C-alpha positions as CSV (number, residue, x, y, z in Angstrom):
1,M,1.0,-0.9,22.7
2,I,-1.0,2.3,23.1
3,M,-3.7,2.6,26.5
4,I,-6.3,4.6,26.5
5,T,-8.1,5.4,29.5
6,L,-11.8,6.4,29.3
7,N,-13.1,9.2,31.9
8,R,-16.2,7.6,33.3
9,D,-18.0,10.7,34.2
10,K,-17.8,12.3,30.9
11,L,-19.2,9.1,29.6
12,A,-22.0,9.0,31.9
13,K,-22.6,12.4,30.4
14,L,-23.0,11.3,26.8
15,R,-26.5,11.3,25.3
16,T,-27.5,8.1,23.3
17,S,-28.8,8.4,19.4
18,S,-32.3,8.1,20.9
19,E,-32.0,11.0,23.2
20,Y,-30.2,13.0,20.5
21,F,-33.1,12.8,18.1
22,N,-35.7,13.0,20.6
23,E,-34.3,16.4,21.4
24,K,-33.6,17.6,18.3
25,Y,-36.5,16.3,16.1
26,G,-39.3,15.4,18.6
27,V,-39.9,11.8,19.9
28,E,-41.1,9.0,17.3
29,G,-44.5,10.1,15.7
30,T,-44.4,13.7,16.2
31,P,-44.7,15.6,12.7
32,K,-41.4,17.3,13.1
33,R,-39.8,13.9,13.8
34,K,-41.7,12.0,10.6
35,D,-40.5,15.1,8.7
36,F,-37.0,14.0,9.6
37,E,-37.2,10.7,8.9
38,A,-38.9,11.2,5.4
39,R,-35.8,13.8,4.4
40,A,-33.1,11.3,6.0
41,N,-34.8,8.5,3.8
42,T,-34.8,10.6,0.7
43,Y,-31.2,11.4,1.1
44,Y,-30.3,7.5,1.6
45,Y,-32.3,6.3,-1.5
46,A,-30.7,9.1,-3.3
47,E,-27.4,8.2,-2.4
48,L,-28.3,4.6,-3.5
49,L,-29.1,5.5,-6.7
50,R,-26.2,8.0,-7.3
51,E,-23.7,5.6,-6.1
52,Q,-25.0,2.8,-8.5
53,R,-24.9,5.5,-11.7
54,K,-21.1,6.2,-10.7
55,A,-20.4,2.7,-10.3
56,Q,-21.3,2.1,-14.0
57,K,-19.6,5.0,-15.1
58,L,-22.4,7.1,-16.2
59,T,-22.9,11.0,-16.2
60,Q,-25.7,12.4,-14.7
61,Q,-26.7,13.5,-18.3
62,Q,-26.6,10.3,-19.6
63,L,-29.0,8.6,-17.0
64,A,-31.5,11.7,-17.6
65,E,-31.5,10.5,-21.2
66,K,-32.2,6.9,-20.2
67,I,-35.4,8.0,-18.4
68,G,-36.4,10.9,-20.3
69,K,-35.7,13.5,-18.1
70,K,-33.1,16.4,-17.2
71,R,-29.8,16.4,-16.2
72,E,-30.8,19.0,-13.4
73,Y,-33.5,16.8,-12.2
74,I,-31.1,13.7,-11.7
75,S,-28.9,16.7,-9.7
76,Q,-31.9,17.6,-7.6
77,I,-32.5,14.0,-6.6
78,E,-28.8,13.1,-5.9
79,R,-28.5,16.0,-3.7
80,G,-31.7,15.1,-1.6
81,N,-33.4,18.2,-3.0
82,S,-36.4,16.6,-4.6
83,D,-39.0,14.4,-3.0
84,M,-39.1,11.8,-6.0
85,Q,-42.1,9.5,-6.6
86,L,-41.8,5.9,-6.3
87,S,-42.6,5.7,-10.3
88,T,-39.7,8.0,-10.8
89,F,-37.3,5.9,-8.0
90,L,-38.5,2.9,-9.9
91,Q,-37.9,4.2,-13.3
92,I,-34.3,5.2,-12.5
93,A,-33.7,2.0,-10.7
94,N,-34.9,0.3,-13.8
95,A,-32.6,2.1,-16.1
96,L,-29.5,1.2,-14.1
97,G,-30.5,-2.6,-13.7
98,L,-31.4,-2.4,-10.1
99,R,-34.2,-4.8,-8.9
100,F,-36.5,-4.1,-5.4
101,A,-38.6,-6.5,-3.9
102,M,-41.5,-5.4,-1.3
103,V,-41.5,-7.2,2.0
104,V,-44.2,-7.2,4.1
105,G,-43.4,-7.6,7.8
């Protein structure tokens, strides 16, 4: 059995994730924070599409051909280097057989 002893003084000095984000990107609602959150969302959705493409054993080229775009565009999206429009996201998702529902909460 392994025993781990935590140092309470060190733990007390740790920042929460909210404190870290507030310090690095500004508090919620500020332009800098909104920009960070938009880039994070772009990355998140790009990852979803990339993982699904790979799960279906499709190359970027094959996916690009399905939606009438260039392979380089798919690559940019998957790296989070392109701010894709909703229509493009839905076009890619449809080509991958994904379905989404919008929920108003």
